[in-house]
C-alpha positions, -999 to 999 in steps of 0.1 A, spaced: 174 -91 -241 156 -62 -223 163 -54 -187 139 -44 -159 152 -30 -126 127 -36 -98 129 -17 -66 105 -29 -38 99 -10 -6 93 -42 14 114 -72 24 122 -101 0 105 -125 25 71 -108 19 52 -136 3 22 -115 -7 43 -90 -27 63 -119 -42 29 -132 -54 22 -98 -69 55 -100 -88 47 -135 -100 14 -121 -114 33 -92 -130 58 -116 -147 29 -139 -159 11 -109 -174 43 -99 -192 47 -134 -205 12 -133 -220 23 -101 -238 54 -118 -253 80 -111 -227 96 -142 -211 123 -141 -184 155 -156 -197 144 -154 -233 140 -117 -241 137 -103 -206 160 -101 -175 151 -88 -140 173 -71 -115 156 -69 -80 163 -48 -50 144 -51 -17 143 -21 6 128 -37 37 111 -5 47 144 13 52 145 47 34 183 49 34 187 14 20 161 22 -7 181 52 -17 213 31 -20 195 5 -41 180 31 -64 215 44 -72 227 9 -79 199 1 -103 202 33 -122 239 28 -126 232 -5 -143 211 14 -170 181 -9 -173 156 -3 -201 129 4 -176 124 6 -138 94 -8 -118 89 9 -84 66 -4 -56 52 24 -33 64 60 -27 99 57 -12 113 38 -42 98 62 -68 112 92 -49 146 76 -47 147 66 -83 135 100 -94 165 116 -77 188 93 -97 174 95 -132 152 117 -154 157 96 -185 151 59 -177 113 52 -178 98 45 -144 65 27 -139 51 28 -103 24 10 -85 8 15 -50 16 52 -49 -5 77 -31 -11 111 -48 17 112 -73 6 146 -84 6 161 -50 40 146 -43 54 162 -75 62 129 -92 42 138 -123 30 171 -139 -6 159 -142 -24 126 -140 -36 128 -177 -2 139 -190 26 129 -166 51 148 -187 83 132 -177 99 97 -173 74 85 -146 39 71 -148 19 43 -131 -9 34 -108 -22 54 -79 -41 40 -49 -57 69 -32 -94 78 -31 -108 105 -9 -137 83 2 -114 58 19 -115 77 52 -153 75 54 -153 38 45 -127 29 72 -147 48 99 -179 32 88 -165 -2 91 -151 4 125 -184 18 138 -202 -12 125 -180 -36 144 -175 -13 174 -206 10 177 -192 26 209 -159 37 194 -152 73 201 -116 77 190 -98 63 159 -60 63 162 -43 65 129 -7 51 128 19 57 102 56 65 96 60 99 80 93 89 64 78 61 44 43 77 41 50 114 33 15 115 18 -2 109 52 -19 144 53 -42 132 25 -54 102 45 -57 123 77 -78 149 58 -100 121 44 -106 107 79 -111 141 95 -137 151 70 -157 119 77 -152 118 115 -180 141 126 -205 120 107 -196 90 129 -191 109 161 -154 99 162 -123 118 172 -94 111 149 -59 109 166 -28 108 144 2 90 158 36 89 141 57 57 146 93 50 136 102 16 152 88 -13 171 89 6 204 67 33 189 42 7 176 39 -9 210 35 25 228 8 37 203 -13 5 205 -9 2 243 -22 37 247 -53 29 226 -59 -2 248 -56 19 280 -83 43 268 -120 33 265 -138 31 232 -107 33 209 -101 18 175 -72 17 150 -67 27 114 -34 13 100 -25 35 70 -10 22 38 27 26 44 57 3 36 68 6 72 35 -7 84 36 -35 58 71 -46 69 60 -45 106 26 -59 101 32 -90 123 41 -67 152 10 -46 147 -14 -75 142 0 -93 173 -3 -63 195 -38 -55 183 -48 -91 190 -32 -90 224 -52 -60 235 -84 -72 216 -89 -40 197 -110 -32 167 -87 -23 137 -91 -17 100 -62 -22 76 -55 -13 39 -43 -43 19 -59 -78 20 -28 -95 33 -32 -77 66 -64 -97 70 -50 -130 57 -21 -126 80 -44 -124 110 -57 -88 110 -94 -83 116 -106 -64 85 -89 -49 54 -104 -25 29 -85 -10 1 -75 -14 -36 -68 -48 -50 -30 -46 -52 -26 -78 -72 -47 -61 -99 -22 -32 -99 7 -56 -104 -12 -71 -133 -20 -38 -149 15 -25 -145 27 -52 -169 7 -35 -197 25 -2 -192 59 -19 -191 50 -37 -223 40 -5 -241 71 13 -230 94 -15 -241 77 -13 -275 84 24 -278 58 43 -258 69 71 -235 58 75 -198 48 111 -206 21 98 -230 7 72 -205 -18 87 -180 -16 78 -143 -44 54 -136 -66 53 -105 -75 21 -86 -104 3 -103 -110 -25 -79 -114 -23 -41 -119 -53 -18 -132 -59 17 -116 -89 34 -129 -100 69 -110 -125 91 -139 -141 110 -115 -163 129 -97 -132 143 -131 -117 151 -140 -147 172 -107 -145 190 -111 -108 197 -147 -113 209 -160 -90 181 -193 -98 164 -192 -89 127 -227 -77 116 -243 -99 89 -247 -69 67 -210 -64 66 -203 -101 60 -227 -101 30 -208 -72 14 -173 -87 19 -153 -99 -11 -137 -126 11 -145 -140 45 -117 -160 62 -133 -187 84 
């Protein structure tokens, strides 16, 4: 019986991430690993709380599992503090090299490897989408929690580089709780010609209902990262296919359980991106989605 410790940044009630884990377990079963027969899981759910994630990381490491699966940056950072020997496979992590999690992408060199989600072109794509649905937009407010998204400078740089091409002023706003979210979005609503970019961030994921509801209340154009923001009522999401990352992570877990070392498994970049448009939300917001954008969408929610 092999044991996998799983540390998730979000809450256990997050149905979309639960779906990702189901895909991960199914992929493992196809590789010969079945829960209850030769595999056992131990889960911890951080709920977007960095301190809680740190506590759970210590608990999991003390149980000495064969391998650890970490979802997003805070769990990887927390687990790295606790162990340099137990193999760690991560997914949905931005810039693992810049954050010092690996020595190089091709040769991670330690006990950590996995699947990154950052591409420098994302900033340009988000602004392009916002300008298509709101041609008069002059400012793009980017919201994130620096504690759960320490990699935010990369995304800000990506957006800043693209901003002049779209005649848009990027405005970075740090948030830490529901009050900050409300203040940031209310300010955008009070100014003319504003839009929102919701960065990939476990805090934003956990608080996505608050964000989506406020954006809807003020009828603002906004672009999100993961598809479940759109399926949960957000206007448009563009980013990596996270379910694909869960599926691919199973391959690395399988290889490590069969004797491979994380140091020999290169960090992989996202291979699939998806554009999801919630047309029902667009109608409610009074935003007309151009036909050209609808034709390029991977999914349109009617």
